[in-house]
C-alpha positions as CSV (number, residue, x, y, z in Angstrom):
1,M,-5.5,-54.9,21.7
2,V,-8.2,-56.1,23.9
3,E,-8.2,-59.5,25.9
4,F,-11.1,-60.7,27.8
5,T,-12.6,-63.5,29.7
6,T,-16.4,-63.7,30.7
7,E,-17.4,-66.0,33.7
8,P,-18.7,-68.2,34.9
9,F,-16.9,-70.9,33.1
10,E,-19.1,-73.7,31.4
11,L,-17.0,-76.6,30.2
12,D,-19.8,-78.4,28.7
13,T,-21.6,-75.5,26.9
14,F,-20.9,-72.3,25.3
15,P,-22.8,-69.9,27.7
16,P,-25.1,-66.9,26.7
17,H,-22.6,-64.2,27.9
18,A,-19.5,-65.8,26.3
19,A,-21.7,-65.8,22.9
20,A,-22.6,-62.4,23.3
21,A,-19.0,-61.2,23.9
22,R,-17.9,-63.0,20.8
23,K,-20.6,-61.5,18.9
24,V,-19.7,-58.0,19.8
25,V,-16.0,-58.4,18.8
26,D,-17.1,-60.3,15.5
27,E,-19.5,-57.4,14.6
28,A,-17.0,-54.8,15.5
29,G,-14.6,-56.1,12.5
30,L,-12.0,-57.2,14.9
31,D,-9.4,-59.8,14.3
32,V,-10.3,-62.5,17.0
33,A,-8.2,-65.2,18.5
34,V,-10.0,-67.6,20.6
35,G,-8.1,-69.6,23.1
36,P,-8.8,-71.9,26.0
37,F,-8.7,-69.2,28.8
38,G,-9.5,-65.9,27.0
39,T,-10.4,-64.1,23.8
40,G,-8.2,-61.7,22.1
41,A,-9.3,-59.2,19.4
42,E,-7.1,-56.5,17.5
43,G,-8.1,-53.5,15.7
44,E,-7.9,-49.8,15.6
45,A,-8.0,-48.2,19.0
46,E,-11.6,-46.6,18.5
47,Q,-12.8,-50.1,17.4
48,I,-11.6,-51.6,20.4
49,L,-12.9,-48.8,22.7
50,A,-16.3,-49.0,21.3
51,A,-16.3,-52.8,21.4
52,V,-15.2,-53.1,25.0
53,T,-18.2,-50.9,26.3
54,K,-20.6,-52.9,24.3
55,L,-19.1,-56.2,25.4
56,L,-19.2,-55.2,28.9
57,R,-22.9,-54.3,28.5
58,E,-24.0,-57.1,26.5
59,S,-22.3,-59.9,28.4
60,L,-23.5,-58.8,31.7
61,D,-26.9,-58.6,30.4
62,A,-26.6,-62.0,29.2
63,G,-25.7,-63.6,32.5
64,A,-21.8,-62.7,33.1
65,T,-21.1,-62.6,36.6
66,R,-17.6,-61.5,36.1
67,I,-15.6,-60.1,33.0
68,S,-11.8,-59.7,33.0
69,V,-10.6,-57.1,30.4
70,Q,-7.0,-56.1,29.5
71,V,-6.6,-53.3,26.9
72,S,-3.1,-52.7,25.6
73,V,-1.8,-50.4,22.9
74,L,1.1,-51.8,21.1
75,A,3.5,-50.2,18.5
76,D,2.8,-51.5,15.1
77,T,6.2,-52.7,13.8
78,E,5.1,-52.6,10.1
79,A,3.7,-48.9,10.7
80,E,7.0,-48.1,12.4
81,A,8.9,-49.6,9.2
82,G,6.5,-48.0,6.8
83,A,7.1,-44.6,8.2
84,D,10.7,-44.6,6.5
85,T,9.0,-45.8,3.2
86,G,6.0,-43.5,3.4
87,A,3.6,-46.4,4.0
88,E,0.7,-45.9,6.5
89,G,-0.3,-48.2,9.3
90,G,-0.9,-48.4,13.0
91,S,-3.3,-50.5,15.1
92,A,-3.9,-52.0,18.5
93,V,-3.0,-55.6,18.5
94,G,-3.6,-58.6,20.5
95,E,-3.9,-62.3,21.1
96,G,-5.2,-64.6,23.4
97,G,-8.9,-66.1,24.0
98,T,-12.1,-67.8,25.1
99,P,-15.4,-67.4,23.6
Protein backbone atom coordinates (compact mmCIF):
# COMPACT_ATOMS: atom_id res chain seq x y z
CA MET A 1 0.00 0.00 0.00
CA VAL A 2 1.13 3.51 -0.69
CA GLU A 3 -0.57 6.67 0.40
CA PHE A 4 0.68 9.99 -0.95
CA THR A 5 -0.08 13.67 -1.13
CA THR A 6 1.61 16.19 -3.40
CA GLU A 7 1.88 19.89 -2.64
CA PRO A 8 1.31 22.76 -3.11
CA PHE A 9 -2.45 22.30 -2.77
CA GLU A 10 -4.58 24.04 -5.35
CA LEU A 11 -8.29 24.06 -4.67
CA ASP A 12 -9.42 25.55 -7.99
CA THR A 13 -7.35 23.42 -10.36
CA PHE A 14 -5.79 19.99 -10.71
CA PRO A 15 -2.09 20.93 -10.56
CA PRO A 16 0.42 19.36 -12.95
CA HIS A 17 2.30 17.62 -10.10
CA ALA A 18 -0.91 15.94 -8.93
CA ALA A 19 -1.73 14.88 -12.49
CA ALA A 20 1.77 13.42 -12.88
CA ALA A 21 1.43 11.43 -9.65
CA ARG A 22 -2.00 10.10 -10.63
CA LYS A 23 -0.74 9.12 -14.09
CA VAL A 24 2.11 7.09 -12.54
CA VAL A 25 -0.13 5.02 -10.27
CA ASP A 26 -2.68 4.49 -13.05
CA GLU A 27 0.00 3.33 -15.49
CA ALA A 28 1.44 1.01 -12.82
CA GLY A 29 -1.83 -0.91 -12.80
CA LEU A 30 -2.53 -0.17 -9.14
CA ASP A 31 -5.99 -0.02 -7.56
CA VAL A 32 -6.33 3.71 -6.81
CA ALA A 33 -8.59 5.47 -4.28
CA VAL A 34 -8.67 9.27 -4.45
CA GLY A 35 -9.77 11.28 -1.44
CA PRO A 36 -9.78 14.92 -0.43
CA PHE A 37 -6.39 14.87 1.33
CA GLY A 38 -4.41 12.11 -0.33
CA THR A 39 -4.36 9.22 -2.76
CA GLY A 40 -4.03 5.57 -1.86
CA ALA A 41 -2.97 2.81 -4.18
CA GLU A 42 -2.74 -0.91 -3.68
CA GLY A 43 -1.00 -3.65 -5.55
CA GLU A 44 1.87 -6.09 -5.36
CA ALA A 45 4.93 -4.91 -3.43
CA GLU A 46 7.18 -4.62 -6.51
CA GLN A 47 4.52 -2.59 -8.34
CA ILE A 48 4.25 -0.22 -5.39
CA LEU A 49 8.01 0.25 -5.01
CA ALA A 50 8.51 0.95 -8.71
CA ALA A 51 5.56 3.35 -8.77
CA VAL A 52 6.81 5.29 -5.71
CA THR A 53 10.22 5.85 -7.31
CA LYS A 54 8.66 7.08 -10.54
CA LEU A 55 6.01 9.11 -8.69
CA LEU A 56 8.65 11.03 -6.73
CA ARG A 57 10.68 11.88 -9.82
CA GLU A 58 7.80 12.84 -12.06
CA SER A 59 5.86 14.82 -9.44
CA LEU A 60 8.93 16.85 -8.51
CA ASP A 61 9.70 17.45 -12.18
CA ALA A 62 6.11 18.68 -12.61
CA GLY A 63 6.45 21.27 -9.83
CA ALA A 64 5.69 19.54 -6.54
CA THR A 65 7.38 21.29 -3.63
CA ARG A 66 6.57 18.55 -1.11
CA ILE A 67 5.45 14.94 -1.39
CA SER A 68 4.28 13.00 1.64
CA VAL A 69 4.49 9.23 1.20
CA GLN A 70 3.60 6.34 3.45
CA VAL A 71 4.24 2.77 2.36
CA SER A 72 2.72 -0.09 4.35
CA VAL A 73 2.70 -3.84 3.95
CA LEU A 74 -0.49 -5.41 5.19
CA ALA A 75 -1.42 -9.05 5.45
CA ASP A 76 -3.98 -10.07 2.87
CA THR A 77 -6.67 -11.83 4.89
CA GLU A 78 -7.90 -13.61 1.78
CA ALA A 79 -4.40 -14.94 1.13
CA GLU A 80 -4.17 -16.14 4.71
CA ALA A 81 -7.57 -17.84 4.44
CA GLY A 82 -6.57 -19.25 1.04
CA ALA A 83 -3.47 -20.86 2.55
CA ASP A 84 -5.76 -23.31 4.31
CA THR A 85 -7.54 -24.15 1.05
CA GLY A 86 -4.55 -24.10 -1.27
CA ALA A 87 -5.48 -20.77 -2.93
CA GLU A 88 -2.75 -18.24 -3.73
CA GLY A 89 -2.77 -14.51 -2.96
CA GLY A 90 -1.01 -11.67 -1.25
CA SER A 91 -0.59 -7.99 -1.94
CA ALA A 92 0.32 -4.66 -0.50
CA VAL A 93 -2.98 -2.84 0.08
CA GLY A 94 -4.12 0.64 0.94
CA GLU A 95 -6.69 3.38 0.76
CA GLY A 96 -6.93 7.15 1.06
CA GLY A 97 -6.36 9.91 -1.44
CA THR A 98 -5.59 13.13 -3.40
CA PRO A 99 -4.94 13.19 -7.07
